[in-house]
N, C-alpha and C positions, 0 to 999 in steps of 0.2 A: 504494500500500500504506500501511497505517496500523498503529499500535501499539494493540493491545487488551490490557488488563491480563492478564499471564500468558502472552501469546501475541504472535507477529508475525502481523499480519493482511494477507492478500493479496487484492486485488479487482482483477481485470484484465479489460479488454474487448479483444477482437480487432477489428482494423480492416483494411479493404482498403487496401493501400499505394498503389494506383492512384487510387482515387476518394476515399479518406479516410473513407468511410462505415463504420459499424459492421457487422460480420458478424453478422447476427441470425437466420440460418437455424437451425432446430431441429437438435440433434445436435452431435456433436463430443466428443472425449475428451482428457483431460489426465492423464498419469502424472506425479506429483510425486515426485521422487527426492531422497534425501539427497544434498547437493551432492558431486559428484565420484564418485558410485557409481551402481549400477543398482538399489539397494535402495529400496523405497518408503518415503516419509516418513509419519509418523503425523499425520493431519489431524483437525482439529475445526472447528466453526463458532465464531463469536465468543462463543457462550454456553458453549463447552466440550463440546458434543455431538459425538460421533464423526461424521466425514465419510468416505465411501467413497473409496478411492484405487485405481484411477483415478477421476477425476471425470467425470461426464457433464455437459457444459456446457448452459446454458440461454441461448439467444440470443447465443452467442459470449462469454459471461461466465463466468469462474471466480472463486469466492469461497471462501476457506479460511483457516485459521490453522495455524501450526506453533509448537512450543515456543520460548520465548525463548532456550533454550540452543543452538538451531540457527540460525545467522545467515543462511544462504543455502540455496536449493534449486535444483535443475535441473528444467526443465519439458520434457516430451515431448508436443507438442501436435498433435492431428489435428483439423482443422476439419470442419464438417458437409459441406463440399464435397470432402473428401478431401485437402486440402493438409496438409503436415506441416512442423512447425517445431520445432527444438531450441533452447532458451534456457537457458544455464547461468549459475550463480552469481548468482541473483537475490536481492537483499537486501530488507529491509523498507522501504527508502526509494527503491526503483526506480520505473520507469515504471508508470503505471496503464493504459496502452494498448500493444498490440504490433501492428505491421503485418504483414500476410500478403500476399505477392505472388500474387494470384489469377490472374495471366496466365501463370505458370509451370506448365506441364503435366507436366513430368518431376519426380517427387518421390522422395525417399529416406526410407522409413520406418525410423526408428531406435527399436527397441522393447526396453526393458530386460527381461532375464531374470536370475533370481537364485534359487539353491536355498533362500534364506531365505523366499521368497515362494511356494514350491510344495512338492510331495511328489515324491521321486524315482520315476520310472517311472509317473507319473500325469500325464495331459494337463492343461495349465494354460491357461485362457482368459485372454488378455492384456487383454481389455476393448476392444481396438482392432478396428474393423469395416471390412472392405474396402468402398470406395465402389462404387456401381453404375457401369456403363459405363466400366470401366477395365481395364487389363492389368497383371498382375504379371509382371515380367521375371525371367529365370532367371540361373544362375551366370555365363553369358557377359556379362551386363550388371551384375554386381555383387552378386547375391544371395549372402548368406553370413552370417558370424558374426564379431563382434569380442569376443574373450575377454579379460576384464579380471582375472578370478581363475580360474586353471587348476586342474583336478583333477590332483593329484600322484601318486595311486595308481591304477594300471591305466589301461586304455583306456576313457575315458568319452566319450560323444557326446551330441549334441542333435539332435532333429528338430523341424520346424516345419511348420505347414500351416493348414488350416481345421478348426474344431472338429468332431470326429468325431460328437458327439451331435446335430449339425444335419444336415439332409437333404443328402446328397452330400458331407459333410465328410470330409477325409482328413488325419489328424494329421501324416503325413509327406509331405504333398503338395508342399511347397516345398523343404524341406531334409530329406534322408534320412540321418541319422547323421553329421553333421559333428563333428570332434573338438573336445573342450574341454580337451585335455591340455596345450596350449601357449598361451602368451599371444599376443595380437595377432589380426590378420585371418586368417580361414579361409575359403577359397572354398567355397561351399555345394556339397553333393552333391545334384544335382537329384532332387526327388521326383516322384511319379507324375502330378502335375497339369501338369507341363511335358511336352508330347509332342514328342519330337525337337527339344528346345531352343526350341520355339515358346512365345510368351508365353501366360499363363493369363488368359482373359477372365473377369472377376469376375461376369458375368451367366450363366456356364455352369451354376452350381448355386445353390441357395438358401443354402447355407452361406457365411457372410460373416465370422464371428468368427475372428480370427487366434489360433492357439494354439502352444504349444511343449511339448516333453516332454524332461526330462533323464533319462538312463537309470538303471537300478537301481544303487544304491550311490553315486550322486553325493552329495558332501558339501560341496563348495566352489564349484562352478561359478557364475560370474556374468559378465555382459557384455551384449551387445546383438545382437538380430537386425537384419540389414540387408536390407530388401526394397525393390528399385526398383519404382516404380509409375508407369505412364503414364496420366494422366487424359485424357479426351477432351472 
């Protein structure tokens, strides 16, 4: 990372921790969060032009700037091959490369959700896409929610699944109405894409974008979706 006038500049290449080679396959997504939160950071390029967040990586490379007033960020990284890495508290003088263990097939997707980034009762596309030839595992294997800001008024819930506007998408397919009323880990309520607690094969339908929905009148809910994914 380098300093660009008015900004902290991050330019990070993903590497294979086994071979040391750069991960250059097309695809991959990075959600850049304000450090210690699930709220997305405001990003620009080095010329001050707005950059979409999450970032769609090119050849395993992420390149963005944040305001100088924000000293660190948290990164939620999904590689083109479906591996997932969380890197927290990254400052402007950190590493320019990050290793990914491509031999590890069991992954835990930690996907930020935040009412500040969506509209209550409206499905939100997270920008993360399920990999092909993989299984999403159900509540018995850790599918659930980590609530970091709870709803204090009334019984509020979150659902998560695949984007319903895509073919075969089911908005409540993975988590069907888990509570956001209390802080901490909440075991997911299985959605309809899990049949008798069986894993969901990602090749089952063409819908691949992961989505979430916070119910009507949600005003504070924030945290992280926890999706266990088995790559093959």
